[in-house]
C-alpha positions as CSV (number, residue, x, y, z in Angstrom):
1,X,14.0,32.9,2.7
2,X,10.3,33.5,2.3
3,X,8.0,31.6,4.9
4,X,6.5,29.8,1.9
5,X,10.0,28.3,0.7
6,X,10.3,24.9,1.8
7,X,13.9,24.3,0.9
8,X,17.0,24.6,3.1
9,X,20.1,25.8,1.7
10,X,23.5,24.7,3.0
11,X,27.2,25.7,1.8
12,X,29.3,22.7,1.4
13,X,32.8,24.2,0.6
14,X,32.3,26.2,-2.8
15,X,28.9,24.2,-3.7
16,X,25.5,25.4,-2.4
17,X,23.3,22.6,-1.8
18,X,19.6,23.0,-1.7
19,X,17.6,20.4,0.3
20,X,13.9,19.9,-0.1
21,X,11.8,19.2,3.0
22,X,9.4,16.5,2.2
23,X,5.9,16.7,3.2
24,X,4.6,13.8,5.2
25,X,2.9,11.2,2.9
26,X,-1.1,11.3,3.6
27,X,-3.2,8.1,4.5
28,X,-6.6,7.5,3.5
29,X,-9.1,6.6,6.5
30,X,-11.4,4.0,5.3
31,X,-14.8,3.1,6.8
32,X,-16.0,-0.4,6.2
33,X,-19.5,-1.4,6.0
34,X,-21.1,-4.3,8.3
35,X,-24.7,-5.7,8.7
36,X,-25.0,-4.2,12.4
37,X,-23.8,-0.8,12.8
38,X,-27.0,1.3,12.4
39,X,-27.0,4.3,9.8
40,X,-27.4,6.9,12.4
41,X,-24.3,5.8,14.3
42,X,-22.2,5.9,11.4
43,X,-23.4,9.3,10.6
44,X,-22.7,10.3,14.3
45,X,-19.2,9.1,14.1
46,X,-18.6,10.8,10.9
47,X,-19.8,14.1,12.5
48,X,-18.1,13.8,15.9
49,X,-14.7,12.3,14.7
50,X,-14.2,13.6,11.0
51,X,-16.2,17.0,11.3
52,X,-18.3,16.3,8.7
53,X,-21.8,18.4,8.3
54,X,-25.0,16.2,8.3
55,X,-25.0,16.3,4.7
56,X,-21.7,15.0,4.1
57,X,-22.1,12.5,7.0
58,X,-25.2,11.3,5.1
59,X,-23.6,11.0,1.7
60,X,-20.6,9.1,2.9
61,X,-22.8,6.7,5.2
62,X,-24.6,6.0,2.1
63,X,-21.5,5.3,0.1
64,X,-20.3,2.7,2.9
65,X,-23.5,1.2,2.8
66,X,-23.7,0.8,-1.0
67,X,-20.3,0.3,-2.1
68,X,-18.9,-1.6,1.1
69,X,-16.2,1.0,1.7
70,X,-15.9,4.7,1.7
71,X,-12.7,7.2,2.2
72,X,-13.7,9.4,5.1
73,X,-10.4,11.4,5.5
74,X,-6.7,12.1,4.3
75,X,-4.5,12.5,7.2
76,X,-1.1,12.0,8.3
77,X,-0.1,8.6,9.2
78,X,-0.2,9.5,13.2
79,X,-3.2,11.3,13.0
80,X,-4.9,8.7,11.0
81,X,-4.1,6.1,13.6
82,X,-5.1,8.4,16.4
83,X,-8.5,8.8,14.8
84,X,-9.1,5.1,14.2
85,X,-8.1,4.3,17.8
86,X,-10.8,7.0,18.9
87,X,-13.5,5.6,16.9
88,X,-12.7,2.2,17.8
89,X,-12.7,2.9,21.6
90,X,-16.0,4.9,20.9
91,X,-17.5,2.0,18.9
92,X,-16.5,-0.6,21.9
93,X,-18.3,1.8,24.2
94,X,-21.4,1.8,22.3
95,X,-21.0,-1.8,21.2
96,X,-21.2,-1.2,17.6
97,X,-18.8,-3.3,15.4
98,X,-17.9,-0.5,12.9
99,X,-14.5,-0.8,11.4
100,X,-12.1,1.8,9.9
101,X,-8.6,1.2,8.3
102,X,-6.0,3.5,6.9
103,X,-3.8,3.0,3.8
104,X,-1.2,5.3,2.4
105,X,-2.2,7.3,-0.7
């Protein structure tokens, strides 16, 4: 079996059964606009927690500001929940009300 093959094979009597390993479902991490969090803080969060460069972070910040919502990442459920918890703790530390949420793709 090649390293790229994500199928398992099992022998059941005279029948060969191939089971496909499913990749975990991705979750969209969404950032929500509010009237209090500064644009600079939003950019900082995007750079620090989502590894966006300054240009990407600025574009996402503007999308959040103008549309009220923007997708900032697609991650596994566990990683999405972890990132949201990290950002939430960071926002509380800096007294910023920035909110993130996650939804399945």
